[in-house]
C-alpha positions in Angstrom: 1.4 3.5 31.8 2.0 5.7 28.0 -0.8 7.9 28.3 -3.1 9.5 25.0 -0.3 12.2 24.2 2.4 9.8 24.6 0.9 7.3 22.4 0.2 10.3 19.8 3.9 11.6 20.0 5.2 7.8 19.5 2.9 6.9 16.6 3.4 10.6 14.9 7.5 10.0 14.7 7.0 6.5 13.8 4.7 7.5 10.9 7.1 10.0 9.7 10.2 8.6 9.7 8.8 5.4 7.6 9.6 1.8 9.3 9.9 -0.9 7.2 10.8 -4.3 8.8 10.9 -7.3 7.2 11.5 -11.2 7.6 14.9 -12.4 5.9 15.2 -16.0 7.1 13.5 -18.9 8.4 16.6 -20.8 9.9 16.8 -24.5 10.9 19.8 -25.6 12.7 21.1 -29.0 14.0 24.1 -30.5 15.4 26.9 -28.3 16.3 26.5 -24.8 14.7 27.7 -20.8 14.5 26.4 -18.4 12.4 27.5 -14.8 12.1 25.8 -11.7 11.3 28.4 -8.7 10.3 27.9 -4.9 11.6 25.1 -3.3 9.1 23.3 -0.1 9.0 20.2 -2.2 9.4 18.0 -3.1 12.4 18.5 -6.9 13.2 16.7 -8.8 15.2 16.3 -12.7 15.5 13.3 -14.8 17.4 13.8 -18.2 18.3 10.8 -20.1 17.4 12.0 -23.8 18.9 15.2 -24.7 20.7 17.7 -22.7 22.3 21.0 -20.7 21.2 23.6 -18.5 22.7 24.6 -14.7 21.6 27.7 -13.2 21.2 28.5 -9.6 20.2 30.8 -6.7 21.2 27.8 -4.9 21.9 26.9 -7.4 25.1 29.1 -7.7 28.0 28.9 -11.4 28.4 27.1 -14.0 26.3 23.0 -14.3 26.4 21.7 -17.8 25.8 18.0 -17.5 24.1 15.1 -20.0 24.5 12.1 -20.6 22.4 10.3 -17.8 21.9 12.9 -15.3 22.9 13.5 -12.0 20.7 16.6 -10.2 20.8 16.9 -7.1 19.1 20.2 -5.3 17.6 18.7 -1.8 16.6 21.8 -0.4 15.6 23.1 -3.3 13.4 25.6 -4.3 15.5 27.9 -7.6 14.6 27.0 -10.8 16.3 27.6 -14.5 16.4 24.7 -17.1 17.3 25.3 -21.0 18.4 24.5 -24.0 19.3 26.8 -23.7 22.3 29.8 -21.6 23.7 33.4 -23.2 24.0 32.0 -26.0 26.1 32.0 -29.3 24.3 28.9 -31.1 23.6 28.5 -34.6 25.7 29.7 -38.0 24.3 26.1 -39.7 22.8 24.3 -35.9 22.9 22.6 -34.5 19.9 22.0 -31.1 20.2 18.4 -30.4 19.2 17.1 -28.3 16.4 17.0 -24.5 16.8 14.5 -22.9 14.5 14.8 -19.4 14.1 13.0 -16.5 12.4 16.3 -13.5 11.5 14.9 -10.1 10.3 16.0 -6.4 9.9 14.5 -3.1 10.0 15.1 0.4 8.4 13.6 3.5 8.7 13.1 6.2 5.1 15.0 8.8 7.0 17.8 7.1 7.9 19.5 5.8 10.2 19.3 8.8 13.0 16.0 9.8 14.5 14.7 10.2 17.9 13.4 6.6 18.3 16.5 4.7 17.2 18.6 7.4 19.3 16.7 6.0 22.2 17.3 2.7 21.6 20.1 0.6 23.5 22.9 -1.7 21.5 20.8 -4.5 22.3 17.5 -5.9 24.3 15.8 -8.9 24.7 12.3 -9.8 25.3 11.9 -12.8 27.0 9.0 -15.0 25.9 7.5 -15.4 29.2 7.8 -11.2 30.3 6.2 -10.7 27.0 2.0 -10.1 26.6 -0.3 -12.3 25.2 -0.2 -10.2 21.9 3.5 -10.0 21.2 3.6 -14.2 21.7 0.7 -14.5 19.6 1.8 -12.1 16.9 5.3 -13.8 17.0 3.9 -17.7 16.6 1.9 -16.0 13.5 5.4 -14.6 12.2 6.6 -18.0 12.5 3.9 -20.1 10.9 3.1 -17.9 8.2 6.9 -17.9 7.4 6.8 -21.7 6.9 3.9 -21.7 4.7 5.6 -20.5 1.1 2.6 -19.9 -0.2 0.9 -16.7 -2.2 1.2 -13.5 -0.7 3.5 -15.0 2.2 6.3 -12.2 1.1 3.7 -9.6 2.0 2.0 -11.0 4.6 5.4 -10.9 6.3 6.6 -7.6 5.8 3.2 -6.3 7.7 3.5 -8.8 10.6 7.0 -7.8 11.0 6.2 -3.5 10.7 3.4 -4.8 13.9 6.4 -7.2 15.4 8.6 -4.1 15.4 6.2 -1.8 17.3 4.9 -4.1 19.6 8.9 -5.1 20.4 9.6 -1.7 21.4 6.0 -1.0 23.0 7.2 -4.0 25.2 10.9 -2.7 25.8 9.8 0.5 27.0 7.0 -0.7 29.3 9.7 -3.1 30.7 12.4 -0.7 31.0 13.6 1.1 33.8 16.1 2.9 31.8 14.3 4.5 29.3 16.3 7.8 27.8 15.5 10.3 24.4 12.2 10.3 23.9 11.1 7.0 24.5 11.5 8.9 28.1 10.0 12.0 27.2 6.5 10.4 26.2 6.2 8.8 29.5 6.5 12.3 31.4 2.9 14.2 30.8 4.7 17.6 30.5 7.0 16.6 27.9 4.2 14.9 26.0 2.1 17.7 26.1 4.8 20.1 24.4 6.0 17.4 21.9 2.5 16.4 20.9 1.9 20.3 20.2 5.1 20.6 18.1 4.1 17.0 16.2 0.5 18.1 15.6 1.3 22.0 14.9 4.5 22.4 13.4 4.0 25.7 11.5 2.9 27.4 14.1 5.3 29.9 15.5 6.8 28.3 18.1 9.1 29.5 21.1 10.4 28.2 24.4 8.1 30.3 26.1 4.6 29.3 24.2 5.8 25.5 25.0 6.6 25.7 28.3 3.1 27.4 28.5 1.9 24.0 27.0 3.8 22.2 29.5 2.4 23.9 32.3 6.4 24.6 33.8 8.3 27.8 33.9 10.7 28.6 30.8 13.8 27.5 32.5 12.4 24.3 34.1 11.1 23.4 30.6 13.9 24.2 28.6 16.8 22.4 31.3 14.2 19.0 31.3 13.6 19.1 27.6 17.2 19.2 27.2 18.5 16.8 29.3 15.8 14.3 28.6 16.0 14.4 24.3 19.6 15.9 24.0 18.9 18.6 21.9 17.2 22.3 23.1 13.3 22.6 22.4 13.9 24.9 19.1 16.3 22.3 17.5 13.8 19.4 18.0 11.0 21.6 16.5 13.7 22.6 13.7 14.4 18.8 12.9 10.7 17.4 13.0 9.6 20.2 10.6 12.4 19.0 8.0 11.3 15.6 8.4 7.6 16.6 8.0 8.8 18.4 4.9 10.6 15.1 3.7 7.7 13.2 3.5 5.3 16.3 2.4 7.6 17.1 -0.4 6.9 13.3 -2.0 3.5 14.1 -2.7 3.4 16.1 -6.2 0.1 18.1 -5.5 1.8 20.2 -3.0 4.1 22.7 -4.1 7.5 23.6 -2.2 5.8 26.9 -1.4 2.9 25.0 0.3 5.2 22.8 2.3 7.2 25.6 3.3 4.1 27.7 4.4 2.6 24.6 6.3 5.6 24.1 8.2 5.7 28.1 9.8 8.6 29.5 7.1 7.8 32.8 6.1 9.4 32.6 2.5 10.3 29.7 0.1 13.9 30.4 0.1 14.3 30.6 4.1 12.8 27.0 4.0 14.9 25.8 1.0 18.2 27.2 2.8 16.8 25.3 6.3 16.1 22.1 4.6 19.3 22.1 2.4 21.5 22.6 5.6 19.7 19.9 7.6 19.4 17.0 4.9 22.1 18.5 2.5 20.5 18.7 -0.4 17.6 20.3 -1.5 13.8 19.8 -1.8 14.2 19.5 -5.5 16.1 15.9 -5.3 13.4 15.2 -3.2 10.8 16.0 -5.8 12.9 14.1 -8.8 13.6 10.6 -6.6 10.2 10.7 -5.8 9.3 11.1 -9.6 11.5 8.4 -10.7 10.4 5.8 -8.1 6.8 6.6 -9.5 7.8 6.3 -12.9 9.4 2.8 -11.9 6.1 1.2 -10.2 4.1 2.8 -13.7 6.4 0.6 -15.8 7.1 -2.2 -13.6 6.8 -5.3 -16.0 5.3 -7.4 -13.2 2.6 -5.6 -12.9 
């Protein structure tokens, strides 16, 4: 069971990387059918409302069959084929039942590489019979809302899809026996303490020794376990977190670059600018300009 600190870390990372999920299609398939999704830089998911189907992909060792209420997710956008049957012919006189499916995608504003995506496998399935009541209820609500096509449906679906993604990840990590990366670390109380400290106080002058004290471990044991779980050293993780926070904070025109640098623990604005450009490949000024242009576009939207 995930404790309060682990939950806090997960929420902070999810918020900082700015998830956006959406339902792209509500499709009804009849007869013999096959559909293919190309590889993409977006995460993909399919939720079966009614019927059943098979899924084939290079990411799968063997085809996977889905039934009503099941969800399959490809977090890293692997291409895959959906079909009513494999190579076996349909029996003479048997009409395949209709399959209704919600298809969707998700992205993070920070891009394809972040601790949550890095910790997810190429694919996973959540079975309706094993998912919690809340997850099944939300899946049913998504299906009903998607079929309405009434005023505000797209907005409601986007909000529901965000919650659906989070609940899917929660179900996955609670059921998984082979957690990795951040999703493994947040279940370890010692790692969760250290991660929460970094996330809530990114501007503090942390060292491996002070983080180890928070984790109630020796410096050597903490550094070794942290690196094994997260694939990077504590200080490198802290730097990445600071740069993720910087990207978010710089979008607020009320905060100066110097103020952001100070909040994140940099002694000078110049040092912060160098670190930011080294990590992101562009300077803070680009974030400022992009945010300003986005604001102007919203202000002049002819549909408003």
